[in-house]
N, C-alpha and C positions, 0 to 999 in steps of 0.2 A: 271487835275488830274494826279498825278504822281504815277506810278506803280513801286514798288521796287521788282523786281523779284529775285534779289540775296538774299534778306533777307528771302523770303519764301522758296527758294531752299535749302539754308544752314540749315534751321531749320528742313528740312525733312531728311537730311543725318545725322544719329546718330551713325553709326558703326554696328558691328555684333549683330544680335539678338540671343537670347538664342536658338532658333530653329536651326539656322545655325551652331552654335557651337555643338549642339547635333548631327546633321547629320554628321558633320566632325569627331566627336569622333567615331560614329558608323562605318564610312568608314575606319578610321584609325585602329579601333579594328579588323575589318574583315581582313584587310591587314596583321596585326600582327599574327592573327590566321592562315592565309594562309602560312605565312613564317614559323611559328612553325611546321605546317604540312609538309612542304617541308623539313625542317631540320630533322624531325623524319623519313621521308621516305628515305632521304639520308643516315642517320646513319644505318637504317635497310639494305639498299642495300650494304653499305660498309661492314657490318658484314657478309652478305650472300656471298659477293665476297671473303672475307677473308677465310671463311669456305670452299668454293669451291676450292680456290687456295690451301689450306692446304690439301684437299682431293686429288687433282691432284698430289701434291708433294708426298703424301704417296703412291699413285698408281705407280708413276714413280720410287719411291724408291724401291718398290718390283720388278718392271720390271728390274731395274739395278742389284738388288741382284740375280735375276734369270740368267741374262746374265753373271754375274761375276762367276757363279758356273755352267758351262755347264754340268759337269759330274753329278751333283745333279739333274739338270733339265732333262737330258736324262734318269736317273734312276727313275724318277717319284717322287723325294723327295718334289717337290713343287705342286704335282697334286691336293691335297685336303687340303687346309688351311681354317680354319674357326675361328670364334671368340672363345676366351677362350683358346688359345694355351698355354700349359705349358710344362715343361720339364727342364732338367739340361743343362746349357750352357757349351760349350767347351771353354777352355781358350786359348790354342795354338796348332798348328799343327792338326787342325781339318780335318777329312776326308770329302768328299762331303756331306754325309748325316748329319754329325754333323754341318757342315756349314749351311745347309738348316734349321736345327732345330734352330740354333742361329738366322738366318734371320727371321724365323717365330716368335720367341720370341720377338726380337727387334722391328719388324714391328707391331706386335699386341700391344705391350706396347706403341709405338709411336702413334698409332691410338687412343688408349684408353685415352691418356693424351692430345691429341691435338684437338680432335673433340668431341662435346657433343653426348653422347651415340654412339660413333663411333665403327664401326665394319668393318672388312675387310675379304674378302674371295678370294681364288684363286682356279680356276678349270682348271686343265690341261688335255689335251687329245692329242692323236696322230693326226697329220695333215700331211699326206703324209709320208715323211721320217723324219720329225722333230716333235716336240711337240708344241702345241699352248696353251697359258695360257690366261684365262680371269680373270683379276684382278678387283674386285668390292670393292669400299669403300662407306660405307653408314653412315649417321649421321642424327641426329634430328636437322635440321636447325632452326626450329621455337621453339625448346625447349618446345614442348607441350606433350611430352611423346609418340611420334610416335613409333610404333613397327613393322609396315609392312615392308616386305623385297622385294617388287616388284621393279625391276629396269628396265626401268624407272618407277617412281612413278605413280600409277594408281588411287590413291585416297588420301584423306587428312590424312589417318592413315599410309601411307607409308613414310619412311624416304627419305631424299634427297640422291642421289647417283650419282656416276660416274663409268663408266666401261672403262677399257683399255685392249685391246687384244694385246698380245705379242707373237711373234714367233722367239725365239732366234736362231741364226745361229749355226749349229753344229761345 
């Protein structure tokens, strides 16, 4: 009696079954969803970093404006700056208070145009023989209508913020 094992073996191997293809498609789909989620998270993080960088640049801009106008800083022209600054700009040969007003207007406009719901404040106070300024820039990073002004944020209703403390040399 002759047994032909190669014939029986080859008839059992027929290729992929429908179940194997379905499992492969599910695994492939889950992998693609994971990649899409990573991409979305990456884009959100890049946007957050861009807004934070812009806020830091705006705070540094005001710090440099204060340092560039020492007479205005000493006289207290930068002591209280808040959102919604308005006034007339000086075109040339500005005195220190006019320069401070121009700085306030330009800074407020820059924050309004570069950050979503952006606002900036400056609080100045005497610190020994000089003045110390706390510059705060806030924005709605998630664009959800945040209105809270706690810095650092203490809840979901607070806007994102950065603070910079400056003590210009006299």
